[in-house]
C-alpha positions as CSV (number, residue, x, y, z in Angstrom):
1,X,-62.5,-126.3,-26.1
2,X,-59.8,-125.4,-24.2
3,X,-56.8,-123.1,-25.3
4,X,-53.9,-121.5,-23.6
5,X,-54.1,-118.0,-24.1
6,X,-51.4,-115.3,-23.9
7,X,-53.0,-112.8,-20.7
8,X,-50.4,-110.0,-21.3
9,X,-47.1,-109.9,-23.3
10,X,-44.1,-111.3,-20.2
11,X,-42.4,-114.2,-18.6
12,X,-43.9,-118.0,-19.1
13,X,-46.5,-117.2,-16.4
14,X,-48.8,-115.3,-18.7
15,X,-49.9,-118.5,-20.6
16,X,-52.8,-118.5,-18.9
17,X,-55.7,-121.7,-19.8
18,X,-58.6,-120.3,-21.1
19,X,-62.1,-121.4,-23.0
20,X,-62.8,-120.4,-26.2
21,X,-65.9,-121.3,-28.8
22,X,-64.9,-124.4,-31.2
23,X,-64.1,-122.3,-34.8
24,X,-65.7,-123.2,-38.0
25,X,-63.5,-123.9,-40.8
26,X,-63.4,-121.8,-44.1
27,X,-63.9,-123.5,-47.7
28,X,-60.4,-124.5,-47.6
29,X,-59.6,-125.2,-44.1
30,X,-60.5,-128.5,-42.0
31,X,-60.9,-128.3,-38.3
32,X,-58.4,-131.0,-36.4
33,X,-58.5,-132.6,-33.0
34,X,-55.5,-132.1,-31.4
35,X,-53.3,-134.4,-30.1
36,X,-49.9,-133.0,-29.7
37,X,-48.6,-129.6,-30.5
38,X,-45.0,-128.2,-31.0
39,X,-43.4,-125.7,-29.2
40,X,-40.9,-122.8,-31.2
41,X,-39.3,-119.9,-30.7
42,X,-41.2,-118.2,-32.0
43,X,-44.1,-119.0,-29.8
44,X,-42.0,-117.4,-26.9
45,X,-41.2,-114.2,-28.9
46,X,-45.2,-114.3,-29.7
47,X,-45.6,-114.6,-25.8
48,X,-43.1,-111.9,-24.9
49,X,-44.9,-109.5,-27.2
50,X,-42.0,-109.7,-29.9
51,X,-43.7,-111.4,-32.6
52,X,-47.2,-110.6,-33.3
53,X,-49.7,-113.4,-35.4
54,X,-49.9,-112.6,-38.9
55,X,-53.6,-110.7,-40.1
56,X,-56.2,-112.8,-39.6
57,X,-54.4,-115.3,-37.9
58,X,-55.7,-117.2,-34.4
59,X,-53.6,-115.2,-31.6
60,X,-53.4,-118.1,-30.0
61,X,-49.4,-119.4,-29.8
62,X,-48.9,-122.6,-31.5
63,X,-47.2,-122.9,-35.0
64,X,-47.7,-127.1,-35.7
65,X,-50.3,-129.7,-34.8
66,X,-51.3,-133.0,-35.5
67,X,-54.8,-134.9,-34.6
68,X,-57.3,-136.2,-36.5
69,X,-60.0,-134.3,-38.9
70,X,-63.4,-133.6,-37.7
71,X,-65.0,-130.7,-40.1
72,X,-64.4,-130.5,-43.8
73,X,-64.6,-127.2,-45.6
74,X,-66.8,-127.4,-48.8
75,X,-63.7,-127.2,-51.3
76,X,-62.0,-129.8,-49.3
77,X,-61.8,-132.9,-51.7
78,X,-58.1,-135.2,-51.0
79,X,-58.7,-135.0,-47.6
80,X,-61.8,-136.7,-45.3
81,X,-63.4,-136.9,-41.5
82,X,-61.3,-139.2,-39.9
83,X,-57.9,-138.2,-41.5
84,X,-55.1,-138.4,-38.9
85,X,-52.5,-135.5,-40.5
86,X,-49.7,-133.2,-38.6
87,X,-50.0,-129.6,-40.2
88,X,-48.6,-126.4,-40.4
89,X,-50.3,-123.7,-38.9
90,X,-50.2,-119.5,-38.4
91,X,-51.4,-119.7,-35.2
92,X,-54.1,-121.3,-32.9
93,X,-52.0,-124.8,-32.2
94,X,-51.9,-124.6,-28.3
95,X,-55.9,-126.1,-28.4
96,X,-58.0,-128.5,-28.3
97,X,-59.5,-128.1,-31.8
98,X,-57.7,-126.3,-34.4
99,X,-57.9,-124.9,-37.9
100,X,-55.7,-125.9,-40.4
101,X,-55.5,-124.8,-44.2
102,X,-56.4,-128.2,-46.4
103,X,-53.3,-127.9,-48.1
104,X,-50.7,-127.6,-45.4
105,X,-51.9,-130.7,-43.4
106,X,-49.5,-133.6,-44.3
107,X,-50.5,-137.3,-43.6
108,X,-48.1,-138.9,-40.2
109,X,-46.0,-140.9,-41.9
110,X,-46.2,-144.5,-41.0
111,X,-44.9,-145.5,-37.6
112,X,-44.9,-142.2,-36.1
113,X,-47.2,-141.1,-33.2
114,X,-49.3,-138.5,-32.7
115,X,-46.6,-136.9,-30.7
116,X,-43.8,-137.3,-33.4
117,X,-46.1,-136.1,-36.2
118,X,-46.8,-132.9,-34.1
119,X,-42.7,-132.4,-34.1
120,X,-42.1,-132.1,-37.8
121,X,-44.2,-129.1,-39.9
122,X,-42.9,-126.0,-38.2
123,X,-38.9,-127.5,-38.2
124,X,-38.9,-129.8,-41.7
125,X,-40.8,-127.0,-43.6
126,X,-38.3,-124.3,-42.3
127,X,-35.0,-126.5,-43.2
128,X,-36.5,-127.4,-46.4
129,X,-37.5,-124.6,-47.8
130,X,-34.4,-122.4,-46.4
131,X,-31.3,-125.4,-47.0
132,X,-32.4,-126.9,-50.4
133,X,-34.7,-124.2,-51.9
134,X,-33.3,-121.2,-50.8
135,X,-29.4,-122.1,-50.1
136,X,-29.6,-124.7,-52.7
137,X,-27.6,-127.6,-50.7
138,X,-26.0,-130.3,-52.9
139,X,-24.2,-134.0,-52.5
140,X,-20.7,-133.5,-51.5
141,X,-20.9,-129.8,-49.9
142,X,-21.0,-128.9,-46.1
143,X,-23.6,-127.4,-44.4
144,X,-22.9,-125.5,-40.9
145,X,-25.6,-125.1,-38.1
146,X,-25.5,-123.3,-35.6
147,X,-28.0,-124.3,-32.8
148,X,-27.1,-128.2,-34.1
149,X,-29.3,-129.2,-31.1
150,X,-32.4,-127.7,-31.0
151,X,-35.3,-128.9,-33.5
152,X,-33.9,-126.8,-36.2
153,X,-31.0,-128.8,-36.1
154,X,-31.6,-131.6,-35.4
155,X,-33.6,-132.0,-38.3
156,X,-31.7,-130.0,-40.6
157,X,-28.4,-132.6,-39.3
158,X,-30.8,-135.7,-40.8
159,X,-32.0,-134.0,-43.9
160,X,-28.3,-133.0,-44.7
161,X,-27.0,-136.8,-44.3
162,X,-30.4,-138.0,-46.1
163,X,-29.3,-135.7,-49.1
164,X,-25.4,-136.8,-49.1
165,X,-24.3,-133.9,-48.0
166,X,-21.9,-133.2,-45.2
167,X,-23.1,-131.9,-41.5
168,X,-21.3,-129.4,-39.1
169,X,-22.5,-128.1,-36.2
170,X,-21.9,-126.2,-33.2
171,X,-24.0,-126.4,-29.8
172,X,-23.6,-125.3,-26.3
173,X,-22.5,-128.4,-24.3
174,X,-20.4,-131.4,-24.7
175,X,-23.1,-133.5,-24.8
176,X,-24.9,-131.8,-26.8
177,X,-22.0,-131.9,-29.4
178,X,-22.1,-135.7,-28.9
179,X,-26.0,-136.1,-29.5
180,X,-25.7,-134.7,-32.8
181,X,-22.6,-136.3,-33.7
182,X,-24.8,-139.8,-32.9
183,X,-27.3,-138.1,-34.8
184,X,-24.8,-138.2,-38.2
185,X,-23.3,-134.9,-38.0
186,X,-19.8,-134.7,-39.1
187,X,-18.4,-132.5,-36.4
188,X,-20.1,-130.9,-33.6
189,X,-18.0,-127.7,-32.1
190,X,-18.7,-126.5,-28.5
191,X,-19.1,-122.7,-28.8
192,X,-18.6,-122.1,-24.9
193,X,-14.7,-123.9,-25.4
194,X,-13.7,-123.4,-28.7
195,X,-13.8,-120.2,-31.6
196,X,-16.3,-122.2,-34.0
197,X,-14.8,-119.9,-37.1
198,X,-11.1,-121.4,-36.7
199,X,-12.6,-124.7,-35.7
200,X,-14.7,-124.6,-38.7
201,X,-11.6,-123.8,-41.1
202,X,-9.6,-126.3,-39.8
203,X,-12.2,-129.2,-40.5
204,X,-12.3,-127.9,-44.0
205,X,-8.8,-127.1,-45.0
206,X,-9.1,-123.7,-45.0
207,X,-11.3,-123.9,-47.6
208,X,-14.5,-123.0,-45.8
209,X,-18.6,-124.5,-46.1
210,X,-21.1,-124.3,-49.0
211,X,-24.3,-123.1,-47.0
212,X,-24.8,-121.6,-43.2
213,X,-28.1,-121.9,-41.6
214,X,-28.1,-119.4,-38.8
215,X,-30.8,-118.5,-35.9
216,X,-28.0,-116.7,-34.2
217,X,-27.4,-113.5,-35.8
218,X,-26.1,-109.9,-34.6
219,X,-21.9,-111.4,-33.8
220,X,-22.3,-114.2,-35.3
221,X,-22.9,-112.6,-38.9
222,X,-18.8,-111.1,-39.1
223,X,-17.8,-114.7,-38.1
224,X,-20.1,-116.7,-40.1
225,X,-18.2,-114.7,-43.4
226,X,-14.7,-116.2,-42.1
227,X,-16.4,-119.7,-42.3
228,X,-17.5,-119.4,-46.2
229,X,-16.3,-121.1,-49.3
230,X,-16.0,-119.3,-52.5
231,X,-20.1,-119.1,-53.6
232,X,-21.2,-120.0,-50.4
233,X,-24.4,-119.4,-48.9
234,X,-25.7,-117.5,-45.9
235,X,-29.2,-118.2,-44.8
236,X,-30.8,-116.4,-41.5
237,X,-33.8,-117.7,-40.6
238,X,-33.5,-115.8,-36.5
239,X,-31.4,-113.4,-34.8
240,X,-31.9,-114.4,-31.3
241,X,-28.6,-112.2,-30.4
242,X,-29.4,-109.5,-32.2
243,X,-30.8,-108.4,-35.8
244,X,-27.6,-106.0,-36.0
245,X,-23.9,-106.0,-37.2
246,X,-21.4,-105.0,-38.5
247,X,-20.6,-106.0,-42.3
248,X,-17.7,-105.9,-44.0
249,X,-18.1,-106.1,-47.7
250,X,-14.7,-106.7,-49.2
251,X,-15.1,-110.6,-48.8
252,X,-18.5,-110.6,-50.1
253,X,-17.3,-109.7,-52.8
254,X,-13.8,-111.5,-53.3
255,X,-15.7,-114.6,-52.4
256,X,-18.9,-114.1,-54.4
257,X,-21.3,-115.1,-51.3
258,X,-24.9,-115.0,-51.1
259,X,-26.5,-113.4,-47.9
260,X,-30.5,-114.2,-47.9
261,X,-33.0,-115.1,-45.3
262,X,-36.7,-115.7,-44.6
263,X,-39.0,-115.9,-42.2
264,X,-41.9,-118.6,-42.8
265,X,-44.9,-118.2,-40.5
266,X,-46.1,-115.0,-43.1
267,X,-45.9,-116.3,-46.1
268,X,-49.0,-116.9,-48.3
269,X,-50.5,-120.3,-48.6
270,X,-49.3,-121.1,-51.9
271,X,-46.1,-120.5,-50.9
272,X,-46.0,-123.2,-47.9
273,X,-48.2,-125.5,-50.0
274,X,-45.5,-125.8,-52.3
275,X,-43.3,-127.1,-49.4
276,X,-45.7,-129.6,-48.5
277,X,-45.4,-131.2,-51.9
278,X,-42.0,-131.3,-51.9
279,X,-41.6,-132.5,-48.4
280,X,-44.6,-135.0,-49.5
281,X,-41.9,-136.5,-52.2
282,X,-38.5,-136.3,-50.9
283,X,-38.9,-136.1,-46.9
284,X,-42.0,-138.3,-45.3
285,X,-40.5,-141.6,-47.0
286,X,-37.4,-141.0,-45.6
287,X,-39.7,-140.3,-42.3
288,X,-42.0,-143.7,-42.8
289,X,-38.8,-145.5,-43.7
290,X,-37.4,-144.4,-40.4
291,X,-34.4,-143.2,-42.5
292,X,-34.7,-139.8,-40.5
293,X,-37.0,-139.2,-37.2
294,X,-37.7,-136.6,-35.3
295,X,-35.9,-135.7,-31.9
296,X,-38.5,-135.1,-29.3
297,X,-37.0,-134.3,-25.9
298,X,-39.9,-133.7,-23.3
299,X,-43.5,-133.5,-23.6
300,X,-45.8,-131.4,-21.2
301,X,-49.8,-131.5,-20.7
302,X,-51.7,-128.3,-22.6
303,X,-52.1,-127.1,-18.9
304,X,-48.3,-126.7,-18.9
305,X,-47.1,-125.0,-21.4
306,X,-45.7,-122.4,-19.0
307,X,-43.5,-124.7,-17.9
308,X,-42.7,-125.8,-21.9
309,X,-41.9,-122.4,-22.5
310,X,-39.4,-122.4,-19.0
311,X,-37.5,-125.2,-20.5
312,X,-37.5,-123.9,-24.2
313,X,-36.0,-121.0,-22.8
314,X,-33.3,-122.8,-20.6
315,X,-31.4,-123.9,-23.6
316,X,-31.3,-127.5,-21.8
317,X,-33.3,-129.7,-24.3
318,X,-32.0,-131.7,-27.1
319,X,-34.9,-131.4,-30.5
320,X,-38.1,-130.4,-29.9
321,X,-40.3,-129.9,-26.8
322,X,-44.2,-131.1,-27.5
323,X,-47.7,-130.2,-25.6
324,X,-49.8,-133.3,-25.6
325,X,-53.8,-132.2,-25.7
């Protein structure tokens, strides 16, 4: 089968097509003939040598796929050959065929294409796990999302609104801000022009927001603290501006703040399977009814993975970048 390999840590041009043997599923796995695969920031970090795959995961990048099941492990009873599914995987997505845990395969929501379905697993698992399970966003509360026009951001906006919360986002251009507002954000702040701390506090009447989903880190941390309401929760899911920041503990004490964070890829299958169940129950019906949808910015052929990474690193995109197989 064709795969995309990382020939060495480096720039996008280190992603090269290669041939590898077809994998065989273990007792709890399925083999999926991939039609499409999502491109995500962790793929870029892995290519740069900054995010090695977990033990026993494929060294081929790619964390989400959509396609057709062509082989079943002997313990798989809830899926069958020919089923069209999307799946969260720990690696191996940039390939013609990919192994996936049977528990992490979800049916493609009614009316969605393979390309749209490949945009779902990584972002929807991440947003649900962090915004709803970890931060407990509730109806009537306000969520602040940094990177509102990203795949994570566009997903978070739609899910917050679907569950009757408010959404404020930051983004890097007026066009991105306008897109986020059209998608349902109550407000969008161009962080290149405006101080998001002052804007958030103005928008909330100096109350602050109840939940922040942040993938930036670094110097955003103390600024996030200034945006938080009493008993608010900050969830850190990436550190694009770096992992270190200076912390003033006093407002954390005085406002009873919760600061937490997580990564998804290294979590065990049982943890991810619980998220899959919640998505199937709570979110998949919304997708099937067209009430929410993945935002696709661009697609590339599998052999054009380097171009997809160039676009990802340019930050010019809005929503998801997909490889088609």
